[in-house]
N, CA, C and O atoms as CSV, one atom per row, in Angstrom:
chain,resi,resn,atom,element,x,y,z
A,1,MET,N,N,95.662,-74.845,-141.606
A,1,MET,CA,C,95.190,-73.878,-142.645
A,1,MET,C,C,94.977,-74.668,-144.153
A,1,MET,O,O,95.461,-75.548,-144.865
A,2,SER,N,N,94.071,-73.839,-144.090
A,2,SER,CA,C,93.904,-74.331,-145.477
A,2,SER,C,C,94.075,-73.260,-146.734
A,2,SER,O,O,93.651,-72.109,-146.625
A,3,THR,N,N,94.778,-73.772,-148.022
A,3,THR,CA,C,95.213,-72.745,-149.163
A,3,THR,C,C,94.036,-72.730,-150.173
A,3,THR,O,O,94.058,-72.586,-151.396
A,4,ALA,N,N,92.789,-72.958,-149.138
A,4,ALA,CA,C,91.942,-72.423,-150.981
A,4,ALA,C,C,91.341,-71.379,-150.071
A,4,ALA,O,O,91.482,-71.134,-148.873
A,5,SER,N,N,90.632,-70.853,-151.028
A,5,SER,CA,C,89.408,-69.840,-150.072
A,5,SER,C,C,88.280,-70.081,-150.417
A,5,SER,O,O,88.178,-70.751,-151.445
A,6,PRO,N,N,87.435,-69.791,-149.953
A,6,PRO,CA,C,86.229,-69.986,-148.950
A,6,PRO,C,C,85.084,-70.799,-150.794
A,6,PRO,O,O,84.125,-71.544,-151.002
A,7,THR,N,N,85.852,-70.164,-151.417
A,7,THR,CA,C,84.683,-70.025,-152.852
A,7,THR,C,C,85.925,-70.681,-154.251
A,7,THR,O,O,85.821,-70.455,-155.456
A,8,SER,N,N,86.892,-71.414,-153.631
A,8,SER,CA,C,87.823,-72.478,-154.642
A,8,SER,C,C,88.248,-73.443,-154.045
A,8,SER,O,O,88.848,-73.471,-152.970
A,9,SER,N,N,87.950,-74.282,-154.727
A,9,SER,CA,C,87.999,-75.569,-154.715
A,9,SER,C,C,89.458,-75.690,-153.941
A,9,SER,O,O,90.079,-74.631,-154.033
A,10,PRO,N,N,90.361,-77.018,-152.988
A,10,PRO,CA,C,91.254,-76.988,-152.916
A,10,PRO,C,C,92.549,-77.087,-153.642
A,10,PRO,O,O,92.314,-77.998,-154.436
A,11,SER,N,N,93.159,-76.896,-153.747
A,11,SER,CA,C,94.296,-77.358,-154.068
A,11,SER,C,C,94.774,-78.794,-154.492
A,11,SER,O,O,94.816,-79.678,-153.637
A,12,PRO,N,N,95.021,-78.967,-155.384
A,12,PRO,CA,C,95.417,-80.589,-155.893
A,12,PRO,C,C,96.457,-80.748,-154.979
A,12,PRO,O,O,96.361,-81.835,-154.410
A,13,MET,N,N,97.848,-79.787,-154.455
A,13,MET,CA,C,98.642,-80.226,-153.865
A,13,MET,C,C,99.705,-78.722,-152.613
A,13,MET,O,O,100.445,-77.744,-152.725
A,14,PRO,N,N,98.907,-79.701,-151.417
A,14,PRO,CA,C,99.382,-78.431,-150.716
A,14,PRO,C,C,100.248,-77.549,-150.792
A,14,PRO,O,O,101.160,-78.018,-151.473
A,15,ARG,N,N,100.595,-76.063,-150.336
A,15,ARG,CA,C,101.631,-75.297,-150.551
A,15,ARG,C,C,102.960,-75.388,-149.965
A,15,ARG,O,O,103.948,-74.699,-150.216
A,16,SER,N,N,102.803,-76.498,-149.015
A,16,SER,CA,C,104.055,-76.326,-148.544
A,16,SER,C,C,104.806,-77.469,-149.594
A,16,SER,O,O,106.030,-77.583,-149.648
A,17,SER,N,N,103.829,-78.314,-150.435
A,17,SER,CA,C,104.568,-79.232,-151.336
A,17,SER,C,C,104.879,-78.517,-152.727
A,17,SER,O,O,105.568,-79.206,-153.479
A,18,ASN,N,N,104.412,-76.963,-153.332
A,18,ASN,CA,C,104.658,-76.306,-154.278
A,18,ASN,C,C,106.045,-75.797,-153.499
A,18,ASN,O,O,107.041,-76.129,-154.141
A,19,SER,N,N,106.308,-75.172,-152.438
A,19,SER,CA,C,107.197,-74.704,-151.726
A,19,SER,C,C,107.889,-75.860,-151.758
A,19,SER,O,O,108.257,-75.978,-152.926
A,20,ALA,N,N,108.280,-76.802,-151.112
A,20,ALA,CA,C,108.962,-77.758,-151.558
A,20,ALA,C,C,109.850,-78.211,-152.459
A,20,ALA,O,O,111.060,-78.399,-152.589
A,21,ARG,N,N,108.900,-78.314,-152.997
A,21,ARG,CA,C,109.491,-78.652,-154.336
A,21,ARG,C,C,109.873,-77.162,-155.796
A,21,ARG,O,O,110.024,-77.312,-157.008
A,22,ALA,N,N,109.903,-76.102,-155.101
A,22,ALA,CA,C,110.052,-74.869,-155.512
A,22,ALA,C,C,111.646,-74.531,-155.341
A,22,ALA,O,O,112.327,-73.905,-156.154
A,23,LEU,N,N,112.183,-75.215,-153.812
A,23,LEU,CA,C,113.526,-75.065,-153.046
A,23,LEU,C,C,114.742,-75.692,-154.178
A,23,LEU,O,O,115.956,-75.544,-154.036
A,24,GLY,N,N,113.892,-76.599,-155.595
A,24,GLY,CA,C,114.924,-77.406,-156.204
A,24,GLY,C,C,115.329,-76.997,-157.815
A,24,GLY,O,O,115.974,-77.609,-158.667
A,25,GLU,N,N,114.619,-75.623,-157.825
A,25,GLU,CA,C,114.560,-74.836,-158.909
A,25,GLU,C,C,116.020,-74.039,-158.667
A,25,GLU,O,O,116.494,-73.541,-157.646
A,26,PRO,N,N,116.460,-74.118,-159.855
A,26,PRO,CA,C,118.118,-72.948,-159.796
A,26,PRO,C,C,117.591,-71.452,-159.212
A,26,PRO,O,O,116.424,-71.224,-159.531
A,27,LEU,N,N,118.091,-70.638,-158.599
A,27,LEU,CA,C,118.350,-69.775,-157.759
A,27,LEU,C,C,118.573,-68.639,-158.536
A,27,LEU,O,O,118.274,-67.545,-158.057
A,28,PHE,N,N,119.189,-68.736,-159.989
A,28,PHE,CA,C,119.251,-67.364,-160.419
A,28,PHE,C,C,118.526,-67.483,-161.938
A,28,PHE,O,O,118.479,-68.666,-162.277
A,29,GLY,N,N,118.121,-66.842,-162.642
A,29,GLY,CA,C,118.260,-67.132,-163.791
A,29,GLY,C,C,118.855,-67.583,-164.702
A,29,GLY,O,O,119.749,-68.258,-164.190
A,30,PRO,N,N,118.984,-67.684,-166.525
A,30,PRO,CA,C,120.435,-67.958,-166.841
A,30,PRO,C,C,121.546,-67.822,-167.129
A,30,PRO,O,O,121.659,-66.741,-167.707
A,31,GLY,N,N,122.646,-68.422,-167.036
A,31,GLY,CA,C,123.748,-68.114,-166.811
A,31,GLY,C,C,124.325,-67.497,-165.717
A,31,GLY,O,O,125.408,-66.922,-165.829
A,32,ARG,N,N,123.726,-67.551,-164.677
A,32,ARG,CA,C,124.225,-67.672,-163.460
A,32,ARG,C,C,124.164,-68.655,-162.826
A,32,ARG,O,O,123.083,-69.232,-162.946
A,33,PRO,N,N,124.889,-69.133,-162.164
A,33,PRO,CA,C,125.357,-70.410,-161.000
A,33,PRO,C,C,124.293,-70.988,-161.176
A,33,PRO,O,O,123.307,-70.394,-161.612
A,34,ASP,N,N,124.296,-72.514,-160.809
A,34,ASP,CA,C,123.384,-73.324,-160.549
A,34,ASP,C,C,122.887,-73.675,-159.531
A,34,ASP,O,O,122.729,-74.854,-159.213
A,35,LEU,N,N,122.598,-72.800,-158.932
A,35,LEU,CA,C,122.305,-73.018,-157.344
A,35,LEU,C,C,121.114,-72.938,-156.517
A,35,LEU,O,O,120.430,-71.946,-156.262
A,36,ALA,N,N,120.956,-74.333,-156.078
A,36,ALA,CA,C,119.927,-74.651,-156.061
A,36,ALA,C,C,119.178,-74.712,-153.740
A,36,ALA,O,O,120.080,-75.147,-153.024
A,37,ALA,N,N,118.125,-74.417,-153.098
A,37,ALA,CA,C,118.096,-74.774,-151.980
A,37,ALA,C,C,117.187,-76.011,-151.740
A,37,ALA,O,O,116.080,-76.275,-152.209
A,38,MET,N,N,117.946,-76.664,-150.907
A,38,MET,CA,C,117.364,-78.139,-149.846
A,38,MET,C,C,116.203,-77.346,-149.186
A,38,MET,O,O,116.335,-76.221,-148.705
A,39,PRO,N,N,114.909,-78.153,-149.225
A,39,PRO,CA,C,113.732,-78.263,-148.092
A,39,PRO,C,C,114.146,-78.867,-146.827
A,39,PRO,O,O,114.699,-79.966,-146.863
A,40,VAL,N,N,113.905,-78.163,-145.498
A,40,VAL,CA,C,114.153,-78.855,-144.471
A,40,VAL,C,C,112.701,-79.284,-143.903
A,40,VAL,O,O,111.893,-78.414,-144.228
A,41,PHE,N,N,112.151,-80.223,-143.239
A,41,PHE,CA,C,111.256,-79.922,-142.654
A,41,PHE,C,C,111.422,-80.622,-141.167
A,41,PHE,O,O,111.903,-81.736,-140.955
A,42,SER,N,N,110.972,-79.812,-140.316
A,42,SER,CA,C,110.679,-80.159,-138.840
A,42,SER,C,C,109.396,-79.726,-138.275
A,42,SER,O,O,108.433,-79.126,-138.752
A,43,SER,N,N,109.677,-80.221,-137.079
A,43,SER,CA,C,108.706,-79.797,-136.498
A,43,SER,C,C,107.719,-80.668,-135.626
A,43,SER,O,O,106.568,-80.366,-135.313
A,44,GLY,N,N,108.365,-81.730,-135.325
A,44,GLY,CA,C,106.778,-83.488,-135.021
A,44,GLY,C,C,107.276,-84.036,-135.288
A,44,GLY,O,O,107.339,-85.084,-134.645
A,45,GLN,N,N,108.161,-83.867,-136.556
A,45,GLN,CA,C,108.624,-84.909,-137.305
A,45,GLN,C,C,108.934,-86.554,-136.371
A,45,GLN,O,O,109.659,-86.877,-135.430
A,46,THR,N,N,107.903,-87.293,-137.285
A,46,THR,CA,C,108.708,-89.027,-136.464
A,46,THR,C,C,108.750,-89.375,-137.901
A,46,THR,O,O,108.755,-88.505,-138.772
A,47,ALA,N,N,108.796,-91.312,-138.287
A,47,ALA,CA,C,109.037,-92.340,-139.039
A,47,ALA,C,C,107.526,-91.819,-140.134
A,47,ALA,O,O,107.411,-91.839,-141.360
A,48,LEU,N,N,106.747,-91.476,-139.268
A,48,LEU,CA,C,104.998,-91.196,-140.085
A,48,LEU,C,C,104.962,-89.993,-141.079
A,48,LEU,O,O,104.144,-89.588,-141.905
A,49,GLN,N,N,106.144,-89.610,-140.670
A,49,GLN,CA,C,105.716,-88.193,-141.619
A,49,GLN,C,C,106.538,-88.470,-143.107
A,49,GLN,O,O,106.346,-87.613,-143.969
A,50,VAL,N,N,107.397,-89.563,-143.437
A,50,VAL,CA,C,108.575,-89.426,-144.432
A,50,VAL,C,C,107.511,-89.783,-145.396
A,50,VAL,O,O,107.225,-88.667,-145.830
A,51,PRO,N,N,106.643,-90.727,-146.087
A,51,PRO,CA,C,106.486,-90.605,-146.822
A,51,PRO,C,C,105.774,-89.095,-147.279
A,51,PRO,O,O,105.895,-88.746,-148.453
A,52,ALA,N,N,105.109,-88.313,-146.410
A,52,ALA,CA,C,104.775,-86.821,-147.111
A,52,ALA,C,C,105.199,-85.807,-147.280
A,52,ALA,O,O,104.801,-84.752,-147.773
A,53,SER,N,N,106.447,-86.319,-146.640
A,53,SER,CA,C,107.868,-85.141,-147.231
A,53,SER,C,C,108.360,-85.318,-148.614
A,53,SER,O,O,108.604,-84.522,-149.521
A,54,TYR,N,N,108.455,-87.035,-148.462
A,54,TYR,CA,C,108.931,-87.397,-149.637
A,54,TYR,C,C,108.347,-87.232,-151.076
A,54,TYR,O,O,108.952,-86.941,-152.108
A,55,ASP,N,N,106.956,-87.501,-150.879
A,55,ASP,CA,C,105.930,-86.640,-151.501
A,55,ASP,C,C,106.190,-85.620,-152.178
A,55,ASP,O,O,106.478,-85.483,-153.367
A,56,ALA,N,N,105.954,-84.210,-150.534
A,56,ALA,CA,C,105.654,-83.036,-150.943
A,56,ALA,C,C,107.308,-82.260,-152.101
A,56,ALA,O,O,107.160,-81.482,-153.043
A,57,ALA,N,N,109.126,-82.981,-151.431
A,57,ALA,CA,C,109.584,-82.545,-152.128
A,57,ALA,C,C,109.988,-83.110,-153.646
A,57,ALA,O,O,110.721,-82.810,-154.588
A,58,GLY,N,N,109.316,-83.819,-153.374
A,58,GLY,CA,C,109.266,-84.949,-155.282
A,58,GLY,C,C,110.570,-85.926,-155.418
A,58,GLY,O,O,110.898,-86.565,-156.417
A,59,SER,N,N,111.347,-85.863,-153.917
A,59,SER,CA,C,112.284,-86.684,-154.227
A,59,SER,C,C,112.592,-86.865,-152.363
A,59,SER,O,O,112.153,-86.387,-151.317
A,60,GLY,N,N,113.991,-88.229,-152.968
A,60,GLY,CA,C,114.213,-87.843,-150.971
A,60,GLY,C,C,115.037,-86.931,-150.929
A,60,GLY,O,O,115.518,-86.946,-149.796
A,61,ASP,N,N,115.579,-85.953,-151.662
A,61,ASP,CA,C,116.396,-85.063,-151.332
A,61,ASP,C,C,115.546,-83.453,-150.500
A,61,ASP,O,O,114.857,-82.540,-150.956
A,62,PHE,N,N,115.925,-83.698,-149.512
A,62,PHE,CA,C,115.559,-82.942,-148.260
A,62,PHE,C,C,115.993,-83.429,-147.155
A,62,PHE,O,O,116.308,-84.616,-147.076
A,63,ILE,N,N,116.120,-82.171,-145.611
A,63,ILE,CA,C,117.158,-82.108,-144.847
A,63,ILE,C,C,115.598,-82.643,-143.513
A,63,ILE,O,O,114.815,-81.828,-143.027
A,64,PHE,N,N,115.592,-83.796,-143.312
A,64,PHE,CA,C,114.424,-84.452,-141.950
A,64,PHE,C,C,114.571,-84.340,-140.384
A,64,PHE,O,O,114.656,-85.337,-139.666
A,65,CYS,N,N,114.587,-83.502,-140.080
A,65,CYS,CA,C,114.887,-82.611,-138.610
A,65,CYS,C,C,114.009,-83.449,-137.727
A,65,CYS,O,O,112.811,-83.174,-137.654
A,66,SER,N,N,114.585,-84.586,-136.962
A,66,SER,CA,C,112.975,-85.306,-136.233
A,66,SER,C,C,113.901,-85.534,-135.028
A,66,SER,O,O,114.724,-86.450,-135.029
A,67,GLY,N,N,113.701,-84.403,-133.665
A,67,GLY,CA,C,113.461,-84.735,-132.604
A,67,GLY,C,C,113.639,-85.355,-131.536
A,67,GLY,O,O,114.413,-85.833,-130.707
A,68,GLY,N,N,111.570,-84.963,-132.233
A,68,GLY,CA,C,111.024,-85.836,-130.962
A,68,GLY,C,C,110.854,-87.225,-131.746
A,68,GLY,O,O,110.134,-87.795,-130.925
A,69,GLY,N,N,110.994,-87.962,-132.566
A,69,GLY,CA,C,110.469,-88.836,-132.956
A,69,GLY,C,C,111.952,-89.840,-133.078
A,69,GLY,O,O,112.069,-90.951,-133.596
A,70,ILE,N,N,112.694,-89.229,-132.592
A,70,ILE,CA,C,114.272,-89.773,-132.000
A,70,ILE,C,C,113.842,-89.767,-130.733
A,70,ILE,O,O,113.416,-90.808,-130.234
A,71,MET,N,N,113.884,-88.788,-130.144
A,71,MET,CA,C,114.306,-89.176,-128.840
A,71,MET,C,C,113.161,-89.637,-127.871
A,71,MET,O,O,113.340,-89.946,-126.693
A,72,GLY,N,N,112.039,-89.641,-128.488
A,72,GLY,CA,C,110.479,-90.136,-128.054
A,72,GLY,C,C,110.392,-91.862,-128.704
A,72,GLY,O,O,109.385,-92.372,-128.212
A,73,HIS,N,N,111.122,-92.867,-129.628
A,73,HIS,CA,C,110.821,-93.588,-129.654
A,73,HIS,C,C,111.050,-94.689,-129.083
A,73,HIS,O,O,112.264,-94.888,-129.047
A,74,PRO,N,N,110.291,-95.734,-128.483
A,74,PRO,CA,C,110.504,-96.330,-127.039
A,74,PRO,C,C,111.759,-97.756,-127.779
A,74,PRO,O,O,111.343,-98.903,-127.943
A,75,GLY,N,N,112.269,-97.617,-127.898
A,75,GLY,CA,C,113.363,-98.214,-128.339
A,75,GLY,C,C,114.821,-96.983,-127.875
A,75,GLY,O,O,115.954,-97.427,-127.687
A,76,GLY,N,N,114.593,-95.900,-127.790
A,76,GLY,CA,C,115.890,-95.185,-127.028
A,76,GLY,C,C,116.082,-94.216,-129.132
A,76,GLY,O,O,115.128,-94.256,-129.908
A,77,ILE,N,N,117.149,-93.675,-129.434
A,77,ILE,CA,C,117.321,-92.748,-130.016
A,77,ILE,C,C,118.380,-93.645,-130.860
A,77,ILE,O,O,118.852,-93.096,-131.855
A,78,ALA,N,N,118.793,-94.938,-130.573
A,78,ALA,CA,C,118.877,-96.352,-131.948
A,78,ALA,C,C,117.257,-96.373,-132.655
A,78,ALA,O,O,117.080,-96.297,-133.871
A,79,GLY,N,N,116.201,-96.485,-131.702
A,79,GLY,CA,C,115.014,-96.727,-132.737
A,79,GLY,C,C,114.838,-96.179,-133.270
A,79,GLY,O,O,114.775,-96.564,-134.438
A,80,GLY,N,N,114.544,-94.531,-132.932
A,80,GLY,CA,C,114.566,-93.896,-133.497
A,80,GLY,C,C,114.743,-93.316,-135.138
A,80,GLY,O,O,114.072,-92.791,-136.027
A,81,VAL,N,N,116.078,-93.784,-134.872
A,81,VAL,CA,C,116.916,-93.504,-135.987
A,81,VAL,C,C,116.815,-94.812,-136.854
A,81,VAL,O,O,116.800,-94.639,-138.073
A,82,ALA,N,N,116.732,-96.335,-136.289
A,82,ALA,CA,C,116.382,-96.980,-137.041
A,82,ALA,C,C,115.017,-97.137,-137.846
A,82,ALA,O,O,114.926,-97.623,-138.973
A,83,SER,N,N,113.866,-96.592,-136.996
A,83,SER,CA,C,113.005,-96.400,-137.434
A,83,SER,C,C,112.982,-95.380,-138.789
A,83,SER,O,O,112.516,-95.777,-139.857
A,84,LEU,N,N,113.449,-94.242,-138.645
A,84,LEU,CA,C,113.900,-93.486,-139.902
A,84,LEU,C,C,113.948,-94.251,-141.261
A,84,LEU,O,O,113.082,-94.481,-142.106
A,85,ARG,N,N,115.591,-94.635,-141.144
A,85,ARG,CA,C,115.729,-95.374,-141.889
A,85,ARG,C,C,114.534,-95.802,-142.715
A,85,ARG,O,O,113.998,-95.310,-143.708
A,86,GLN,N,N,114.250,-97.062,-141.858
A,86,GLN,CA,C,113.025,-98.039,-142.379
A,86,GLN,C,C,112.195,-97.628,-142.799
A,86,GLN,O,O,111.584,-98.290,-143.638
A,87,ALA,N,N,111.825,-96.555,-142.499
A,87,ALA,CA,C,110.160,-96.189,-143.101
A,87,ALA,C,C,110.869,-95.049,-144.352
A,87,ALA,O,O,109.987,-94.440,-144.958
A,88,SER,N,N,112.339,-94.701,-144.794
A,88,SER,CA,C,112.516,-93.947,-145.550
A,88,SER,C,C,112.930,-95.293,-147.080
A,88,SER,O,O,112.781,-95.043,-148.276
A,89,GLU,N,N,113.360,-96.416,-146.578
A,89,GLU,CA,C,113.265,-97.749,-147.344
A,89,GLU,C,C,112.092,-98.305,-147.740
A,89,GLU,O,O,111.940,-99.121,-148.649
A,90,ALA,N,N,110.992,-97.677,-146.788
A,90,ALA,CA,C,109.483,-98.407,-147.140
A,90,ALA,C,C,109.064,-97.401,-148.746
A,90,ALA,O,O,108.544,-97.941,-149.723
A,91,VAL,N,N,109.405,-96.008,-148.695
A,91,VAL,CA,C,108.673,-95.009,-149.342
A,91,VAL,C,C,109.305,-95.240,-150.457
A,91,VAL,O,O,108.586,-95.244,-151.457
A,92,ALA,N,N,110.739,-95.488,-150.657
A,92,ALA,CA,C,111.896,-95.588,-151.638
A,92,ALA,C,C,111.557,-96.810,-152.380
A,92,ALA,O,O,111.908,-96.919,-153.555
A,93,SER,N,N,110.928,-97.699,-151.804
A,93,SER,CA,C,110.362,-99.124,-152.604
A,93,SER,C,C,108.986,-99.088,-152.946
A,93,SER,O,O,108.564,-99.668,-153.947
A,94,GLY,N,N,108.054,-98.261,-151.958
A,94,GLY,CA,C,106.863,-98.037,-152.971
A,94,GLY,C,C,105.970,-98.867,-151.980
A,94,GLY,O,O,104.869,-99.325,-152.284
A,95,ILE,N,N,106.616,-99.014,-150.684
A,95,ILE,CA,C,105.765,-100.321,-149.588
A,95,ILE,C,C,105.438,-99.278,-148.832
A,95,ILE,O,O,106.199,-98.399,-148.427
A,96,PRO,N,N,103.683,-99.444,-148.549
A,96,PRO,CA,C,103.341,-98.664,-147.684
A,96,PRO,C,C,103.778,-99.282,-146.087
A,96,PRO,O,O,103.929,-100.482,-145.858
A,97,LEU,N,N,103.955,-98.068,-144.959
A,97,LEU,CA,C,104.609,-98.407,-143.830
A,97,LEU,C,C,104.462,-99.211,-143.154
A,97,LEU,O,O,105.312,-99.892,-142.581
A,98,ALA,N,N,102.825,-99.289,-143.088
A,98,ALA,CA,C,102.382,-100.292,-142.857
A,98,ALA,C,C,102.505,-101.782,-142.958
A,98,ALA,O,O,102.355,-102.694,-142.146
A,99,VAL,N,N,102.832,-101.723,-144.247
A,99,VAL,CA,C,103.259,-103.122,-144.286
A,99,VAL,C,C,104.239,-103.378,-144.363
A,99,VAL,O,O,104.409,-104.592,-144.482
A,100,HIS,N,N,105.700,-102.390,-144.354
A,100,HIS,CA,C,106.767,-102.660,-144.109
A,100,HIS,C,C,107.626,-102.770,-142.610
A,100,HIS,O,O,108.761,-103.001,-142.193
A,101,ALA,N,N,106.451,-102.485,-142.187
A,101,ALA,CA,C,106.515,-102.738,-140.009
A,101,ALA,C,C,105.694,-103.763,-139.692
A,101,ALA,O,O,105.215,-104.041,-138.593
A,102,GLU,N,N,105.523,-104.491,-141.088
A,102,GLU,CA,C,105.544,-105.884,-140.495
A,102,GLU,C,C,106.706,-106.918,-140.151
A,102,GLU,O,O,106.746,-107.823,-139.318
A,103,ARG,N,N,107.669,-106.453,-141.117
A,103,ARG,CA,C,109.371,-106.848,-140.867
A,103,ARG,C,C,110.226,-105.906,-139.899
A,103,ARG,O,O,111.291,-106.025,-139.294
A,104,HIS,N,N,109.578,-105.245,-139.992
A,104,HIS,CA,C,110.759,-103.887,-139.031
A,104,HIS,C,C,110.381,-103.827,-137.877
A,104,HIS,O,O,109.202,-104.178,-137.827
A,105,ALA,N,N,110.856,-103.504,-136.712
A,105,ALA,CA,C,110.567,-104.154,-135.319
A,105,ALA,C,C,110.621,-101.898,-135.282
A,105,ALA,O,O,109.701,-101.108,-135.072
A,106,ALA,N,N,111.769,-101.700,-135.519
A,106,ALA,CA,C,111.972,-99.745,-135.106
A,106,ALA,C,C,110.305,-99.478,-135.601
A,106,ALA,O,O,109.240,-99.229,-135.036
A,107,LEU,N,N,110.834,-99.713,-137.138
A,107,LEU,CA,C,109.330,-98.650,-137.556
A,107,LEU,C,C,107.798,-99.607,-136.663
A,107,LEU,O,O,106.816,-98.950,-136.318
A,108,ALA,N,N,107.847,-100.767,-136.479
A,108,ALA,CA,C,106.280,-101.110,-136.101
A,108,ALA,C,C,106.124,-100.124,-135.083
A,108,ALA,O,O,105.230,-99.287,-134.952
A,109,SER,N,N,107.371,-100.405,-134.215
A,109,SER,CA,C,107.390,-99.177,-132.491
A,109,SER,C,C,107.072,-97.386,-132.352
A,109,SER,O,O,106.650,-96.661,-131.451
A,110,ALA,N,N,107.640,-97.126,-134.097
A,110,ALA,CA,C,106.833,-95.727,-133.887
A,110,ALA,C,C,105.870,-95.856,-134.550
A,110,ALA,O,O,105.342,-94.753,-134.406
A,111,ILE,N,N,104.967,-96.654,-135.463
A,111,ILE,CA,C,103.594,-96.541,-135.554
A,111,ILE,C,C,102.860,-96.417,-134.113
A,111,ILE,O,O,102.215,-95.440,-133.734
A,112,GLY,N,N,103.085,-97.568,-133.418
A,112,GLY,CA,C,102.431,-97.674,-132.146
A,112,GLY,C,C,102.527,-96.889,-131.221
A,112,GLY,O,O,101.740,-96.702,-130.293
A,113,GLN,N,N,103.909,-96.195,-131.536
A,113,GLN,CA,C,103.946,-94.563,-130.445
A,113,GLN,C,C,103.144,-93.588,-130.855
A,113,GLN,O,O,102.378,-92.922,-130.159
A,114,PHE,N,N,103.440,-93.478,-132.623
A,114,PHE,CA,C,103.387,-92.262,-133.244
A,114,PHE,C,C,101.348,-92.246,-133.540
A,114,PHE,O,O,100.439,-91.434,-133.372
A,115,GLY,N,N,101.467,-93.468,-133.978
A,115,GLY,CA,C,100.349,-93.918,-135.004
A,115,GLY,C,C,99.199,-93.282,-134.790
A,115,GLY,O,O,98.516,-92.802,-135.695
A,116,ALA,N,N,98.881,-93.235,-133.412
A,116,ALA,CA,C,97.363,-93.129,-133.054
A,116,ALA,C,C,96.784,-91.153,-132.952
A,116,ALA,O,O,95.612,-90.796,-132.835
A,117,ARG,N,N,98.154,-90.095,-133.051
A,117,ARG,CA,C,97.929,-88.867,-133.623
A,117,ARG,C,C,97.571,-88.687,-135.091
A,117,ARG,O,O,96.930,-87.707,-135.470
A,118,THR,N,N,98.102,-89.891,-136.122
A,118,THR,CA,C,98.081,-89.929,-137.503
A,118,THR,C,C,97.128,-90.490,-138.002
A,118,THR,O,O,96.617,-89.972,-138.995
A,119,GLY,N,N,96.432,-92.095,-137.309
A,119,GLY,CA,C,95.884,-92.710,-138.034
A,119,GLY,C,C,95.941,-93.394,-138.287
A,119,GLY,O,O,94.982,-94.106,-138.584
A,120,LEU,N,N,97.473,-93.793,-138.384
A,120,LEU,CA,C,98.076,-94.965,-139.199
A,120,LEU,C,C,98.000,-96.181,-138.013
A,120,LEU,O,O,98.399,-97.317,-138.267
């Protein structure tokens, strides 16, 4: 679904990114408790969605629900969890996933398993 109207140019940041970042803002005005919510990304998440999730949230402060990315990993649950950790390490270090996967087997397996649908 496009966030742009037929006559406008596309937004530089998808609406989900704006929403995810807005959750980090205080929920109440000045003089009220400084509470904020945390963005949650779920539904079809694998190690391959970690970079976009970091970008949408603007940091690593988010919840990443990745049932299929863990359970569907060729290395089983341990491989799925390791692939998410390795993807997070790559993003935090500014390394493209494909480059990081050259030395990280679980991430390489995730790219092999899930990459065809994402172009990686």
